[in-house]
N, CA, C and O atoms as CSV, one atom per row, in Angstrom:
chain,resi,resn,atom,element,x,y,z
A,1,MET,N,N,174.928,137.798,94.786
A,1,MET,CA,C,174.759,136.135,95.022
A,1,MET,C,C,173.779,135.844,96.509
A,1,MET,O,O,174.229,134.725,96.753
A,2,ALA,N,N,173.253,135.977,97.093
A,2,ALA,CA,C,172.954,135.808,98.549
A,2,ALA,C,C,170.817,135.500,97.351
A,2,ALA,O,O,170.019,134.598,97.611
A,3,ALA,N,N,170.666,136.369,96.466
A,3,ALA,CA,C,169.381,136.285,95.556
A,3,ALA,C,C,169.435,134.811,94.970
A,3,ALA,O,O,168.550,133.956,94.928
A,4,VAL,N,N,171.086,134.774,94.419
A,4,VAL,CA,C,171.368,133.478,93.640
A,4,VAL,C,C,171.176,131.806,94.618
A,4,VAL,O,O,170.578,130.754,94.389
A,5,GLU,N,N,171.874,132.219,95.526
A,5,GLU,CA,C,172.089,131.128,96.154
A,5,GLU,C,C,170.905,130.489,97.133
A,5,GLU,O,O,170.760,129.325,97.507
A,6,GLN,N,N,169.817,132.121,97.514
A,6,GLN,CA,C,168.729,131.509,98.001
A,6,GLN,C,C,167.950,130.522,96.326
A,6,GLN,O,O,167.667,129.363,96.630
A,7,ALA,N,N,167.771,130.717,95.460
A,7,ALA,CA,C,167.040,130.205,93.996
A,7,ALA,C,C,168.074,128.960,94.369
A,7,ALA,O,O,167.444,128.082,94.960
A,8,GLU,N,N,168.982,128.743,94.259
A,8,GLU,CA,C,169.176,127.699,94.212
A,8,GLU,C,C,169.500,126.656,95.432
A,8,GLU,O,O,170.386,125.816,95.274
A,9,ARG,N,N,169.103,126.697,96.086
A,9,ARG,CA,C,167.856,126.239,97.693
A,9,ARG,C,C,166.742,125.752,97.092
A,9,ARG,O,O,166.575,124.599,96.693
A,10,ARG,N,N,165.854,126.820,97.031
A,10,ARG,CA,C,164.706,126.760,96.263
A,10,ARG,C,C,164.620,125.491,95.374
A,10,ARG,O,O,164.094,124.447,95.759
A,11,LEU,N,N,165.286,125.703,93.919
A,11,LEU,CA,C,165.560,124.829,93.082
A,11,LEU,C,C,165.667,123.537,93.727
A,11,LEU,O,O,164.806,122.679,93.921
A,12,GLY,N,N,167.239,123.581,94.102
A,12,GLY,CA,C,167.340,122.576,94.458
A,12,GLY,C,C,168.865,121.883,93.627
A,12,GLY,O,O,169.618,120.935,93.853
A,13,TYR,N,N,168.781,122.836,92.711
A,13,TYR,CA,C,169.837,122.747,91.442
A,13,TYR,C,C,170.631,124.294,91.652
A,13,TYR,O,O,170.423,125.363,92.226
A,14,ARG,N,N,171.334,123.855,91.067
A,14,ARG,CA,C,172.715,124.924,90.877
A,14,ARG,C,C,172.342,125.812,89.603
A,14,ARG,O,O,172.306,125.102,88.598
A,15,LEU,N,N,172.098,126.950,89.383
A,15,LEU,CA,C,172.706,127.512,88.550
A,15,LEU,C,C,174.040,127.478,86.832
A,15,LEU,O,O,175.034,128.202,86.878
A,16,PRO,N,N,173.886,126.942,86.075
A,16,PRO,CA,C,175.102,127.140,85.292
A,16,PRO,C,C,175.939,128.063,85.327
A,16,PRO,O,O,175.343,129.048,84.894
A,17,ALA,N,N,177.225,128.409,85.646
A,17,ALA,CA,C,177.762,129.051,85.997
A,17,ALA,C,C,178.053,130.545,85.270
A,17,ALA,O,O,178.510,131.582,85.750
A,18,LEU,N,N,177.657,130.261,84.092
A,18,LEU,CA,C,177.387,131.572,83.145
A,18,LEU,C,C,175.717,132.521,83.520
A,18,LEU,O,O,175.581,133.685,83.896
A,19,LEU,N,N,174.565,131.371,83.206
A,19,LEU,CA,C,173.728,132.219,84.467
A,19,LEU,C,C,174.056,132.850,86.035
A,19,LEU,O,O,173.706,133.912,86.549
A,20,ARG,N,N,174.731,131.928,86.461
A,20,ARG,CA,C,174.929,132.632,87.837
A,20,ARG,C,C,175.572,134.320,87.405
A,20,ARG,O,O,175.042,135.393,87.694
A,21,ARG,N,N,176.621,134.136,86.780
A,21,ARG,CA,C,177.567,135.632,86.715
A,21,ARG,C,C,176.818,136.520,86.243
A,21,ARG,O,O,176.946,137.688,86.609
A,22,MET,N,N,175.279,135.898,84.749
A,22,MET,CA,C,174.855,137.537,84.338
A,22,MET,C,C,173.287,137.839,85.558
A,22,MET,O,O,172.717,138.930,85.526
A,23,TYR,N,N,172.774,136.618,86.597
A,23,TYR,CA,C,172.464,137.522,87.112
A,23,TYR,C,C,173.243,138.392,88.458
A,23,TYR,O,O,172.830,139.403,89.026
A,24,THR,N,N,174.305,137.729,88.680
A,24,THR,CA,C,175.425,138.390,89.821
A,24,THR,C,C,175.849,139.384,89.137
A,24,THR,O,O,175.539,140.459,89.652
A,25,GLU,N,N,176.729,139.505,87.701
A,25,GLU,CA,C,177.539,140.775,87.313
A,25,GLU,C,C,176.649,141.986,86.224
A,25,GLU,O,O,177.026,143.050,85.732
A,26,ILE,N,N,175.173,141.148,86.138
A,26,ILE,CA,C,174.094,142.414,85.291
A,26,ILE,C,C,173.431,142.559,85.944
A,26,ILE,O,O,173.061,143.693,86.247
A,27,GLY,N,N,172.959,141.480,86.478
A,27,GLY,CA,C,171.196,142.487,87.104
A,27,GLY,C,C,169.771,140.785,87.371
A,27,GLY,O,O,169.892,139.746,86.722
A,28,ASP,N,N,169.263,140.888,87.842
A,28,ASP,CA,C,167.605,140.215,87.987
A,28,ASP,C,C,167.010,140.349,87.483
A,28,ASP,O,O,165.946,140.945,87.651
A,29,GLY,N,N,167.678,139.549,86.104
A,29,GLY,CA,C,166.359,139.328,84.706
A,29,GLY,C,C,166.385,140.403,84.359
A,29,GLY,O,O,167.188,141.269,84.707
A,30,GLY,N,N,165.212,140.525,83.380
A,30,GLY,CA,C,165.274,141.783,82.615
A,30,GLY,C,C,165.624,142.222,81.682
A,30,GLY,O,O,164.985,143.190,81.269
A,31,PHE,N,N,166.905,141.699,80.816
A,31,PHE,CA,C,167.866,141.894,79.730
A,31,PHE,C,C,167.552,140.549,79.020
A,31,PHE,O,O,166.854,139.658,79.503
A,32,GLY,N,N,168.181,140.520,77.770
A,32,GLY,CA,C,168.213,138.979,76.876
A,32,GLY,C,C,167.260,139.005,76.474
A,32,GLY,O,O,166.293,139.706,76.772
A,33,PRO,N,N,167.475,137.717,75.224
A,33,PRO,CA,C,166.431,137.455,74.390
A,33,PRO,C,C,165.125,137.569,74.608
A,33,PRO,O,O,164.936,136.886,75.615
A,34,GLU,N,N,163.896,138.120,74.198
A,34,GLU,CA,C,162.605,137.334,73.763
A,34,GLU,C,C,162.474,138.606,74.850
A,34,GLU,O,O,161.885,138.119,75.815
A,35,GLY,N,N,162.773,140.088,75.140
A,35,GLY,CA,C,162.346,140.726,76.060
A,35,GLY,C,C,163.315,140.474,77.305
A,35,GLY,O,O,163.212,141.635,77.699
A,36,GLY,N,N,163.816,140.135,77.853
A,36,GLY,CA,C,164.836,139.716,78.520
A,36,GLY,C,C,164.415,138.469,80.262
A,36,GLY,O,O,163.295,138.190,80.691
A,37,LEU,N,N,165.776,138.021,80.830
A,37,LEU,CA,C,165.249,136.826,81.374
A,37,LEU,C,C,164.087,137.389,82.540
A,37,LEU,O,O,163.829,138.567,82.785
A,38,ALA,N,N,163.565,136.334,83.083
A,38,ALA,CA,C,163.329,136.047,84.222
A,38,ALA,C,C,163.857,136.268,85.569
A,38,ALA,O,O,164.809,135.615,85.995
A,39,SER,N,N,163.037,137.518,86.508
A,39,SER,CA,C,163.338,137.138,87.674
A,39,SER,C,C,164.158,136.364,88.342
A,39,SER,O,O,164.517,135.576,87.467
A,40,LEU,N,N,164.982,135.902,89.830
A,40,LEU,CA,C,164.969,135.248,90.646
A,40,LEU,C,C,164.307,135.699,91.196
A,40,LEU,O,O,163.330,134.951,91.159
A,41,THR,N,N,164.043,136.649,91.879
A,41,THR,CA,C,162.494,137.208,92.912
A,41,THR,C,C,161.600,137.711,92.492
A,41,THR,O,O,161.536,138.568,91.610
A,42,PRO,N,N,160.747,137.194,93.126
A,42,PRO,CA,C,159.081,138.056,92.354
A,42,PRO,C,C,159.410,139.898,92.148
A,42,PRO,O,O,160.104,140.536,92.939
A,43,ARG,N,N,159.064,140.200,91.521
A,43,ARG,CA,C,159.728,141.873,91.128
A,43,ARG,C,C,158.169,142.533,90.758
A,43,ARG,O,O,157.337,141.629,90.836
A,44,GLY,N,N,157.767,143.380,90.516
A,44,GLY,CA,C,156.614,144.277,89.510
A,44,GLY,C,C,157.949,145.196,89.110
A,44,GLY,O,O,158.924,145.572,89.760
A,45,VAL,N,N,157.560,145.359,87.846
A,45,VAL,CA,C,158.352,146.666,86.641
A,45,VAL,C,C,157.388,147.542,86.688
A,45,VAL,O,O,156.394,147.464,85.966
A,46,PRO,N,N,157.567,148.376,87.461
A,46,PRO,CA,C,157.274,150.426,86.737
A,46,PRO,C,C,156.938,150.463,85.803
A,46,PRO,O,O,155.777,150.666,85.449
A,47,SER,N,N,158.297,150.188,84.840
A,47,SER,CA,C,158.574,150.824,83.894
A,47,SER,C,C,157.968,149.566,82.117
A,47,SER,O,O,158.094,149.536,80.892
A,48,ARG,N,N,157.476,148.973,83.005
A,48,ARG,CA,C,156.789,147.610,81.878
A,48,ARG,C,C,155.407,148.070,81.839
A,48,ARG,O,O,154.788,148.757,82.651
A,49,HIS,N,N,154.885,147.318,80.225
A,49,HIS,CA,C,153.446,146.662,81.041
A,49,HIS,C,C,152.862,145.319,81.045
A,49,HIS,O,O,151.892,144.813,80.481
A,50,VAL,N,N,153.841,144.861,81.933
A,50,VAL,CA,C,153.054,143.953,82.629
A,50,VAL,C,C,153.258,144.974,84.372
A,50,VAL,O,O,153.752,146.087,84.550
A,51,ARG,N,N,152.702,144.095,85.277
A,51,ARG,CA,C,152.571,144.259,86.487
A,51,ARG,C,C,153.535,143.573,87.376
A,51,ARG,O,O,154.049,143.871,88.454
A,52,GLU,N,N,153.610,142.615,86.623
A,52,GLU,CA,C,154.794,141.404,87.832
A,52,GLU,C,C,155.734,141.110,85.831
A,52,GLU,O,O,155.364,141.106,84.657
A,53,TRP,N,N,156.868,140.943,86.520
A,53,TRP,CA,C,158.171,140.589,85.920
A,53,TRP,C,C,158.202,138.668,86.366
A,53,TRP,O,O,158.637,138.187,87.413
A,54,PRO,N,N,157.607,137.932,85.210
A,54,PRO,CA,C,158.169,136.672,85.338
A,54,PRO,C,C,159.056,135.871,86.111
A,54,PRO,O,O,160.001,135.323,85.543
A,55,CYS,N,N,158.890,135.744,87.226
A,55,CYS,CA,C,159.907,135.098,88.583
A,55,CYS,C,C,160.634,133.350,87.820
A,55,CYS,O,O,159.973,132.382,87.443
A,56,ALA,N,N,161.578,133.456,87.824
A,56,ALA,CA,C,162.219,131.799,87.918
A,56,ALA,C,C,161.457,130.502,88.910
A,56,ALA,O,O,160.901,129.416,88.741
A,57,THR,N,N,161.797,131.301,89.868
A,57,THR,CA,C,161.246,130.316,90.608
A,57,THR,C,C,160.594,129.652,91.416
A,57,THR,O,O,160.817,128.792,92.269
A,58,SER,N,N,159.317,130.466,90.802
A,58,SER,CA,C,158.018,130.116,91.213
A,58,SER,C,C,157.116,129.685,90.064
A,58,SER,O,O,155.954,129.348,90.292
A,59,ILE,N,N,157.699,129.689,88.659
A,59,ILE,CA,C,156.984,129.404,87.306
A,59,ILE,C,C,155.883,127.978,87.653
A,59,ILE,O,O,154.838,127.756,87.042
A,60,ARG,N,N,156.559,126.975,88.998
A,60,ARG,CA,C,156.067,125.493,89.052
A,60,ARG,C,C,154.345,125.971,89.897
A,60,ARG,O,O,153.182,125.809,89.529
A,61,GLU,N,N,154.967,126.596,91.132
A,61,GLU,CA,C,153.677,127.120,91.752
A,61,GLU,C,C,152.333,127.739,90.964
A,61,GLU,O,O,151.167,127.860,91.339
A,62,GLN,N,N,152.849,127.999,90.000
A,62,GLN,CA,C,151.400,128.640,88.930
A,62,GLN,C,C,150.658,128.003,87.818
A,62,GLN,O,O,149.649,128.379,87.223
A,63,ARG,N,N,151.314,127.068,87.694
A,63,ARG,CA,C,151.175,126.003,86.782
A,63,ARG,C,C,150.230,124.705,87.569
A,63,ARG,O,O,150.801,123.717,88.032
A,64,PRO,N,N,148.673,124.889,87.634
A,64,PRO,CA,C,147.990,123.773,88.350
A,64,PRO,C,C,148.029,122.453,87.030
A,64,PRO,O,O,147.858,122.629,85.823
A,65,GLY,N,N,148.262,121.376,87.627
A,65,GLY,CA,C,148.473,120.304,86.794
A,65,GLY,C,C,149.663,119.687,86.272
A,65,GLY,O,O,149.604,118.548,86.735
A,66,TRP,N,N,150.247,119.733,85.886
A,66,TRP,CA,C,151.718,119.874,84.934
A,66,TRP,C,C,152.608,121.325,85.280
A,66,TRP,O,O,152.576,122.526,85.013
A,67,ALA,N,N,153.358,120.404,86.006
A,67,ALA,CA,C,154.510,121.967,85.748
A,67,ALA,C,C,155.978,121.350,85.399
A,67,ALA,O,O,156.135,120.359,86.113
A,68,PRO,N,N,156.793,121.510,84.797
A,68,PRO,CA,C,157.889,121.194,83.613
A,68,PRO,C,C,158.523,120.176,85.387
A,68,PRO,O,O,157.912,119.922,86.425
A,69,PRO,N,N,159.967,119.875,84.934
A,69,PRO,CA,C,160.605,118.839,85.745
A,69,PRO,C,C,161.129,120.668,87.231
A,69,PRO,O,O,160.593,121.748,87.479
A,70,ALA,N,N,162.059,120.119,87.594
A,70,ALA,CA,C,162.722,121.196,88.619
A,70,ALA,C,C,163.906,121.201,87.800
A,70,ALA,O,O,164.391,122.250,87.377
A,71,SER,N,N,164.430,119.963,87.543
A,71,SER,CA,C,165.645,120.183,86.530
A,71,SER,C,C,165.561,121.314,85.360
A,71,SER,O,O,166.583,121.881,84.976
A,72,TRP,N,N,164.325,121.593,84.840
A,72,TRP,CA,C,164.800,122.781,83.888
A,72,TRP,C,C,163.923,123.896,84.393
A,72,TRP,O,O,162.797,124.196,84.791
A,73,PHE,N,N,165.262,124.365,84.102
A,73,PHE,CA,C,165.208,126.019,84.556
A,73,PHE,C,C,164.471,127.408,83.973
A,73,PHE,O,O,165.386,128.088,83.510
A,74,PHE,N,N,163.183,128.118,83.801
A,74,PHE,CA,C,162.740,129.234,83.117
A,74,PHE,C,C,162.964,130.117,83.271
A,74,PHE,O,O,162.756,130.965,84.138
A,75,LEU,N,N,163.833,129.971,81.702
A,75,LEU,CA,C,164.056,131.883,81.183
A,75,LEU,C,C,163.321,132.773,81.118
A,75,LEU,O,O,163.337,133.726,81.897
A,76,ILE,N,N,162.342,132.592,79.936
A,76,ILE,CA,C,161.585,133.884,79.948
A,76,ILE,C,C,160.412,132.704,79.137
A,76,ILE,O,O,160.557,131.579,78.659
A,77,CYS,N,N,158.982,133.847,79.321
A,77,CYS,CA,C,158.450,133.727,78.012
A,77,CYS,C,C,158.629,133.670,76.779
A,77,CYS,O,O,159.496,134.451,76.386
A,78,GLY,N,N,158.237,133.164,76.145
A,78,GLY,CA,C,158.504,133.116,74.250
A,78,GLY,C,C,157.422,133.639,74.007
A,78,GLY,O,O,157.495,133.998,72.832
A,79,GLY,N,N,155.673,134.115,74.736
A,79,GLY,CA,C,154.768,134.121,73.727
A,79,GLY,C,C,153.739,133.275,73.588
A,79,GLY,O,O,153.815,132.143,73.109
A,80,CYS,N,N,152.841,133.768,73.970
A,80,CYS,CA,C,151.384,132.789,74.535
A,80,CYS,C,C,151.370,131.491,74.491
A,80,CYS,O,O,150.241,131.094,74.782
A,81,THR,N,N,152.006,130.740,74.292
A,81,THR,CA,C,151.608,129.452,74.770
A,81,THR,C,C,153.066,128.530,74.716
A,81,THR,O,O,153.201,127.326,74.493
A,82,MET,N,N,153.954,129.437,74.968
A,82,MET,CA,C,155.976,129.493,74.682
A,82,MET,C,C,156.663,130.038,75.687
A,82,MET,O,O,156.654,131.198,76.100
A,83,GLU,N,N,157.401,128.881,76.128
A,83,GLU,CA,C,158.028,129.275,77.435
A,83,GLU,C,C,159.715,128.578,76.950
A,83,GLU,O,O,160.020,127.596,76.273
A,84,TRP,N,N,160.432,129.487,77.574
A,84,TRP,CA,C,162.088,129.399,77.608
A,84,TRP,C,C,162.882,128.610,78.895
A,84,TRP,O,O,163.008,128.895,80.086
A,85,TYR,N,N,163.267,127.680,78.207
A,85,TYR,CA,C,163.600,127.045,79.576
A,85,TYR,C,C,165.457,126.232,79.694
A,85,TYR,O,O,165.641,125.311,78.899
A,86,VAL,N,N,166.045,126.413,80.152
A,86,VAL,CA,C,167.107,125.871,80.562
A,86,VAL,C,C,167.601,124.439,81.581
A,86,VAL,O,O,166.873,124.283,82.562
A,87,SER,N,N,168.671,123.485,81.436
A,87,SER,CA,C,168.159,122.522,81.305
A,87,SER,C,C,169.434,122.625,82.792
A,87,SER,O,O,170.459,123.306,82.821
A,88,LEU,N,N,168.953,121.802,83.756
A,88,LEU,CA,C,169.999,122.242,85.127
A,88,LEU,C,C,171.321,120.862,85.362
A,88,LEU,O,O,172.310,120.836,86.095
A,89,ILE,N,N,170.930,120.137,84.665
A,89,ILE,CA,C,170.779,118.799,84.815
A,89,ILE,C,C,172.414,118.088,83.454
A,89,ILE,O,O,173.492,117.523,83.637
A,90,ALA,N,N,171.772,118.503,82.441
A,90,ALA,CA,C,172.276,117.880,81.275
A,90,ALA,C,C,173.671,118.959,81.190
A,90,ALA,O,O,173.849,120.062,81.705
A,91,VAL,N,N,174.561,118.103,80.295
A,91,VAL,CA,C,176.136,118.276,79.073
A,91,VAL,C,C,175.924,119.528,78.454
A,91,VAL,O,O,175.321,119.254,77.416
A,92,ASP,N,N,176.077,120.692,78.512
A,92,ASP,CA,C,176.513,122.075,78.611
A,92,ASP,C,C,175.385,122.646,78.407
A,92,ASP,O,O,175.322,123.654,77.703
A,93,HIS,N,N,174.271,122.088,79.002
A,93,HIS,CA,C,172.708,123.080,79.626
A,93,HIS,C,C,171.902,123.815,78.729
A,93,HIS,O,O,171.354,124.917,78.696
A,94,PRO,N,N,172.053,122.564,77.831
A,94,PRO,CA,C,170.517,123.044,76.239
A,94,PRO,C,C,169.502,123.815,76.893
A,94,PRO,O,O,169.107,123.897,78.056
A,95,VAL,N,N,169.070,124.579,75.354
A,95,VAL,CA,C,167.790,125.415,75.779
A,95,VAL,C,C,167.071,125.125,75.697
A,95,VAL,O,O,166.880,125.197,74.483
A,96,LEU,N,N,166.002,124.609,76.250
A,96,LEU,CA,C,164.834,123.774,75.956
A,96,LEU,C,C,163.335,124.761,75.188
A,96,LEU,O,O,163.196,125.863,75.718
A,97,LEU,N,N,162.898,124.622,74.712
A,97,LEU,CA,C,161.359,125.731,74.134
A,97,LEU,C,C,159.935,124.117,73.930
A,97,LEU,O,O,159.695,123.128,73.237
A,98,TRP,N,N,159.253,125.163,75.504
A,98,TRP,CA,C,158.255,124.034,75.504
A,98,TRP,C,C,157.138,125.227,75.184
A,98,TRP,O,O,157.184,126.440,75.390
A,99,ASP,N,N,156.213,124.459,74.653
A,99,ASP,CA,C,154.627,124.546,74.252
A,99,ASP,C,C,153.514,123.816,74.491
A,99,ASP,O,O,153.146,122.744,74.012
A,100,ALA,N,N,152.845,124.799,75.591
A,100,ALA,CA,C,151.694,124.317,75.988
A,100,ALA,C,C,150.660,123.911,75.602
A,100,ALA,O,O,149.916,123.264,76.339
A,101,ASP,N,N,150.289,124.275,74.004
A,101,ASP,CA,C,149.570,123.820,73.271
A,101,ASP,C,C,150.036,123.013,72.331
A,101,ASP,O,O,149.347,122.711,71.356
A,102,GLY,N,N,151.560,122.462,72.561
A,102,GLY,CA,C,152.196,121.042,71.158
A,102,GLY,C,C,151.923,120.188,71.266
A,102,GLY,O,O,152.341,119.487,70.345
A,103,TRP,N,N,151.212,119.538,72.142
A,103,TRP,CA,C,150.708,117.598,72.568
A,103,TRP,C,C,149.466,118.178,72.487
A,103,TRP,O,O,148.931,119.287,72.458
A,104,GLU,N,N,149.168,116.805,72.456
A,104,GLU,CA,C,147.380,116.772,71.722
A,104,GLU,C,C,147.673,115.850,72.731
A,104,GLU,O,O,148.693,115.172,72.855
A,105,PRO,N,N,145.836,115.929,74.042
A,105,PRO,CA,C,146.342,114.351,74.649
A,105,PRO,C,C,145.125,113.595,74.729
A,105,PRO,O,O,144.898,112.904,75.723
A,106,ASP,N,N,143.893,113.705,73.250
A,106,ASP,CA,C,143.508,112.866,72.773
A,106,ASP,C,C,144.144,112.193,71.952
A,106,ASP,O,O,143.375,111.265,71.703
A,107,ARG,N,N,144.855,112.081,71.490
A,107,ARG,CA,C,146.485,111.092,71.078
A,107,ARG,C,C,147.324,110.396,71.794
A,107,ARG,O,O,148.296,109.728,71.440
A,108,GLY,N,N,146.724,110.670,73.202
A,108,GLY,CA,C,147.816,109.768,74.504
A,108,GLY,C,C,149.137,110.721,74.583
A,108,GLY,O,O,150.215,110.378,75.070
A,109,GLN,N,N,148.810,112.078,73.963
A,109,GLN,CA,C,150.561,112.242,74.846
A,109,GLN,C,C,150.248,113.453,75.899
A,109,GLN,O,O,149.182,113.949,76.265
A,110,SER,N,N,151.473,113.701,76.203
A,110,SER,CA,C,151.315,114.100,77.511
A,110,SER,C,C,151.995,115.182,77.454
A,110,SER,O,O,152.778,115.016,76.518
A,111,PRO,N,N,152.270,116.900,78.220
A,111,PRO,CA,C,153.066,117.757,78.164
A,111,PRO,C,C,154.547,117.792,77.853
A,111,PRO,O,O,155.111,118.870,77.665
A,112,HIS,N,N,155.211,116.598,77.794
A,112,HIS,CA,C,156.427,116.195,77.729
A,112,HIS,C,C,156.463,116.528,76.123
A,112,HIS,O,O,157.344,117.190,75.575
A,113,ASP,N,N,155.394,115.970,75.521
A,113,ASP,CA,C,155.619,115.999,73.884
A,113,ASP,C,C,155.494,117.613,73.284
A,113,ASP,O,O,155.589,117.878,72.085
A,114,GLY,N,N,155.303,118.451,74.171
A,114,GLY,CA,C,155.037,119.994,73.877
A,114,GLY,C,C,156.326,121.059,73.594
A,114,GLY,O,O,156.512,122.245,73.321
A,115,LEU,N,N,157.501,119.129,73.988
A,115,LEU,CA,C,158.863,120.210,74.286
A,115,LEU,C,C,159.875,120.259,73.591
A,115,LEU,O,O,160.189,119.075,73.462
A,116,ARG,N,N,160.920,121.139,72.812
A,116,ARG,CA,C,161.378,121.071,72.031
A,116,ARG,C,C,163.069,121.684,72.404
A,116,ARG,O,O,163.398,122.637,73.110
A,117,TYR,N,N,164.071,120.540,71.479
A,117,TYR,CA,C,165.459,121.375,72.499
A,117,TYR,C,C,165.871,122.836,70.691
A,117,TYR,O,O,165.707,122.836,69.471
A,118,ALA,N,N,166.329,123.597,71.584
A,118,ALA,CA,C,165.983,125.006,70.480
A,118,ALA,C,C,167.712,125.379,70.488
A,118,ALA,O,O,168.077,126.214,69.661
A,119,ALA,N,N,168.433,124.959,71.122
A,119,ALA,CA,C,169.899,125.480,71.023
A,119,ALA,C,C,170.676,124.109,72.125
A,119,ALA,O,O,170.141,123.636,73.128
A,120,PRO,N,N,172.421,123.612,71.393
A,120,PRO,CA,C,172.566,122.890,71.970
A,120,PRO,C,C,173.397,122.913,73.495
A,120,PRO,O,O,173.833,121.961,74.141
A,121,SER,N,N,173.439,124.689,73.860
A,121,SER,CA,C,173.771,124.685,74.931
A,121,SER,C,C,173.378,126.202,75.498
A,121,SER,O,O,173.152,127.136,74.729
A,122,LEU,N,N,173.329,126.313,76.874
A,122,LEU,CA,C,172.786,128.102,77.493
A,122,LEU,C,C,173.451,129.076,76.212
A,122,LEU,O,O,172.897,129.791,75.377
A,123,ARG,N,N,175.019,128.726,76.489
A,123,ARG,CA,C,176.289,129.986,75.638
A,123,ARG,C,C,175.477,129.697,74.314
A,123,ARG,O,O,174.475,130.377,74.092
A,124,HIS,N,N,175.777,128.942,73.632
A,124,HIS,CA,C,174.830,128.561,72.008
A,124,HIS,C,C,173.983,129.626,71.738
A,124,HIS,O,O,174.128,130.260,70.692
A,125,TRP,N,N,172.594,130.080,73.023
A,125,TRP,CA,C,170.976,130.012,72.235
A,125,TRP,C,C,172.120,131.775,73.050
A,125,TRP,O,O,172.490,132.455,72.092
A,126,LEU,N,N,172.511,132.300,74.204
A,126,LEU,CA,C,173.162,133.753,74.475
A,126,LEU,C,C,173.480,134.458,73.292
A,126,LEU,O,O,173.078,135.557,72.911
A,127,TRP,N,N,174.619,133.298,72.533
A,127,TRP,CA,C,175.641,133.648,71.775
A,127,TRP,C,C,174.789,134.446,70.262
A,127,TRP,O,O,175.117,135.429,69.597
A,128,THR,N,N,173.348,133.290,70.123
A,128,THR,CA,C,172.919,133.647,68.952
A,128,THR,C,C,172.395,134.892,69.478
A,128,THR,O,O,172.763,135.903,68.881
A,129,TRP,N,N,171.693,135.024,70.369
A,129,TRP,CA,C,171.136,136.812,70.721
A,129,TRP,C,C,172.321,138.050,70.722
A,129,TRP,O,O,172.052,139.194,70.355
A,130,VAL,N,N,173.645,137.640,71.184
A,130,VAL,CA,C,174.660,139.094,71.294
A,130,VAL,C,C,174.969,139.599,70.264
A,130,VAL,O,O,175.287,140.755,69.988
A,131,GLU,N,N,174.792,137.929,69.164
A,131,GLU,CA,C,175.292,138.732,67.758
A,131,GLU,C,C,174.267,138.825,67.224
A,131,GLU,O,O,174.174,138.184,66.177
A,132,GLY,N,N,173.062,139.629,67.664
A,132,GLY,CA,C,171.301,140.597,66.873
A,132,GLY,C,C,170.876,139.088,65.781
A,132,GLY,O,O,170.312,139.267,64.702
A,133,LYS,N,N,171.329,137.374,66.379
A,133,LYS,CA,C,170.530,136.641,65.212
A,133,LYS,C,C,169.583,135.949,66.291
A,133,LYS,O,O,169.799,135.865,67.500
A,134,ASP,N,N,168.424,135.446,65.539
A,134,ASP,CA,C,166.751,135.092,65.602
A,134,ASP,C,C,167.222,134.063,66.701
A,134,ASP,O,O,168.123,133.323,66.305
A,135,VAL,N,N,166.742,133.830,68.183
A,135,VAL,CA,C,167.354,132.515,69.062
A,135,VAL,C,C,165.795,131.649,68.626
A,135,VAL,O,O,165.557,130.695,69.367
A,136,TRP,N,N,165.120,131.823,67.899
A,136,TRP,CA,C,164.100,130.694,67.538
A,136,TRP,C,C,164.083,129.605,66.313
A,136,TRP,O,O,163.548,128.543,65.998
A,137,ASP,N,N,165.120,130.670,65.783
A,137,ASP,CA,C,165.419,129.473,64.671
A,137,ASP,C,C,166.222,128.199,64.484
A,137,ASP,O,O,166.637,127.747,63.417
A,138,GLY,N,N,166.347,127.782,65.493
A,138,GLY,CA,C,167.013,126.546,65.916
A,138,GLY,C,C,165.736,125.914,66.495
A,138,GLY,O,O,165.565,124.742,66.159
A,139,ALA,N,N,164.775,126.477,67.326
A,139,ALA,CA,C,163.556,125.939,68.018
A,139,ALA,C,C,162.114,125.887,66.627
A,139,ALA,O,O,161.282,124.990,66.488
A,140,LEU,N,N,162.225,126.864,65.991
A,140,LEU,CA,C,161.557,126.486,64.619
A,140,LEU,C,C,161.593,125.726,64.076
A,140,LEU,O,O,160.546,125.231,63.660
A,141,GLY,N,N,163.586,124.862,63.571
A,141,GLY,CA,C,163.681,124.869,62.985
A,141,GLY,C,C,163.195,122.798,63.239
A,141,GLY,O,O,162.723,121.953,62.478
A,142,GLN,N,N,163.636,122.782,64.653
A,142,GLN,CA,C,162.900,121.702,65.083
A,142,GLN,C,C,162.525,121.015,64.902
A,142,GLN,O,O,162.880,119.877,64.593
A,143,ILE,N,N,160.565,122.110,65.214
A,143,ILE,CA,C,159.448,121.533,64.789
A,143,ILE,C,C,159.118,121.420,64.033
A,143,ILE,O,O,158.176,120.633,63.944
A,144,GLU,N,N,159.714,122.255,62.579
A,144,GLU,CA,C,159.283,122.405,61.519
A,144,GLU,C,C,159.676,120.429,61.026
A,144,GLU,O,O,158.710,119.868,60.508
A,145,ARG,N,N,161.335,119.302,61.246
A,145,ARG,CA,C,161.569,118.863,61.354
A,145,ARG,C,C,160.589,117.142,62.101
A,145,ARG,O,O,160.483,115.927,61.933
A,146,ASP,N,N,160.238,117.996,62.723
A,146,ASP,CA,C,159.600,117.111,63.792
A,146,ASP,C,C,157.727,116.668,63.479
A,146,ASP,O,O,156.931,115.848,63.936
A,147,ALA,N,N,157.707,117.639,62.567
A,147,ALA,CA,C,156.385,118.245,61.827
A,147,ALA,C,C,156.174,117.184,60.763
A,147,ALA,O,O,155.147,116.610,60.400
A,148,ARG,N,N,157.653,117.069,60.300
A,148,ARG,CA,C,158.120,116.021,58.350
A,148,ARG,C,C,158.231,114.558,59.292
A,148,ARG,O,O,158.196,113.588,58.535
A,149,GLY,N,N,158.291,114.366,60.001
A,149,GLY,CA,C,158.449,113.507,61.014
A,149,GLY,C,C,159.634,112.855,61.012
A,149,GLY,O,O,159.891,112.039,61.897
């Protein structure tokens, strides 16, 4: 609980109740969709091929130039240039997928244009994973709909 409260102070927002329970009752990341949720605290994971497990509370410090708003909580890397976030302020805490390469500055777009809503709620996104379904389905469907105009 102390790590959750410290993360919330650092973020300036309270985590959704479901996420708080996951971090306090299951563990500090490393489980869940896509290879595991980010940790609340920086830490190494010796059993993994990565030197450092992603830290949800320090992702903004690692992003020069543009960082997601503080009200987006980093969940996990989605591979290549994709990152999963959950909104800490929107009703039902929708899950967002951000693609760092999903926007074109030459067309007047901003990094915000790389954002897609992937699931209507954190609960829905996690339940998709629990049922053994692909969490990418909702996000990829939205990207396809956006591409069609």
